[in-house]
C-alpha positions, 0 to 999 in steps of 0.5 A, a space after each residue: 648766183 651772185 658775183 660775190 657767191 661765185 668768188 666765195 665758192 672758189 675759196 676752199 674753206 669758205 665755199 663749204 660755209 657758203 654751201 651749208 648756209 645756203 641750205 640753212 633756213 632760219 626760223 622767224 626769217 620768212 624761210 630765208 637762207 642764212 647766206 642770202 640774209 648775210 649777203 643782203 645784210 652785209 651789202 646794206 651795211 657796206 653800201 649804206 654809209 653806215 658810220 656816217 648815218 650813225 654819227 648824224 643820229 648820235 649828234 642830233 640825239 645828244 642835242 635832244 636829250 638834255 632839253 627833253 630831260 629839262 622839260 621832264 624835270 620841270 614837269 615833275 612838280 606838276 604831276 599829282 603822283 607821290 614820289 614821282 620825282 624820285 621814281 623818274 630820277 631813278 629811272 633816268 639813272 638806270 638808263 645811263 652809265 654809272 659814272 655819267 649818272 652820278 655826275 648828272 644826278 645833282 644837276 637833275 635834282 636841282 632842276 627838279 626842285 624849281 617850279 617855274 611855269 614860264 621855264 616849263 613853257 620854254 623847256 617844252 617848246 625847246 625840248 619838242 624842237 630838239 626831240 623832233 630833230 633827234 627823231 627826224 635824224 633817226 628817220 633820215 638815217 633809216 631812209 638813207 639805207 641801201 634797201 630803202 626805196 621810198 622817201 617821204 617829203 621833208 615836211 611830212 617826215 618832220 610832222 611824223 617826227 613830232 607826233 612820234 616824239 610826243 607819243 614816246 614821251 607820253 608812253 614814258 610817263 605812263 610807264 613810270 607811273 605804272 612802275 610807281 603803282 607796282 612799287 606801291 603794291 609791293 611795299 603794301 604787301 611787305 607792310 602786311 608781311 606777305 613778303 620778306 625784305 629780301 623778296 621785296 628788294 628782288 621784286 623791285 629790281 625785277 620790276 625796274 628792269 622789266 619796265 626798262 626792257 619793255 620800254 626800250 623794246 617798244 621805243 625801238 619797235 615804234 621807230 622802226 615801224 614809223 621810220 620809213 614808208 616801208 616800215 609798216 610792211 614789217 611787223 611792229 614787234 619785229 626780229 630787228 627790234 628784238 635783236 636791237 633791244 638785246 644788243 643795247 642791253 648787252 652793250 650797256 652792260 659791257 660798256 658799264 664794266 669798261 667804264 667802271 674797271 678800265 677807263 679813267 675819263 673822269 680822272 683825265 678830263 674832269 667834269 667833262 668826262 661824264 659828257 664823253 662817256 654819254 656821247 660814246 654811249 649814244 654813238 654805240 646805241 645809234 650804231 646798234 639801232 641802225 644794225 637792227 633797222 638794216 636787218 629788218 630792211 634786208 628781210 623786206 628786200 629778200 622777201 620782195 625779191 622772192 615774190 618776183 
């Protein structure tokens, strides 16, 4: 029995919850009890400098997002896919809070209209550097976990960050192209009167959200799987990835409601209000990303402890 459990057992009402949770086996959690998971998970959050790691990740990711979008927008005119620019901008707007998306939309469209090979080269080098720094900051945040025991050397980790950045970029492009293909087939069915106008609109909305959810799920799973040496001891599609994806979707929806109905960043701060909205959104997402990783790390730690 741990010291924490001994203390909790002395509190009448809490001791009952500890007793029940110590017997409850969680499905999908390697047969671990709810209490053991809660204790290990809480220890990882409290002892792992959680908010400091989240702040470092959000800063690096914020520095990476604009060079990445700049590169993508300058790449769009060279992609031989009809309406790819429109599809990409709609996809980006779907990922951002409504007020932030509206503020950045005109800037994105102005950049996308310029075909400049020299700018594309500079944007690629700059975006790759900042993207790799962003992914590297995420991996560094993972390795500083209370439950992480093995660290990569700095050079190896950075090369892995570069590879993961390119892989995620490629997957993003493929996903948007596939979304465009599905959108084309839905429009074709509509033109042949196989679908009504309302069913076409509903179908496009479903395809868009399914694409975003699946893309987010794969991104999170990739980061968890490649982020640390111990990451490959967990399944690629893990319970932490599922919970992180659901929490990011929920927080995005609730944050959007808050911004639209209660906050007044644009009225108070003017044009920089969109930046504040985006920065807070990235910080929330970074915290959720670490929460999911700590869950996977806690499960690995408990599993290793039970095997001893």
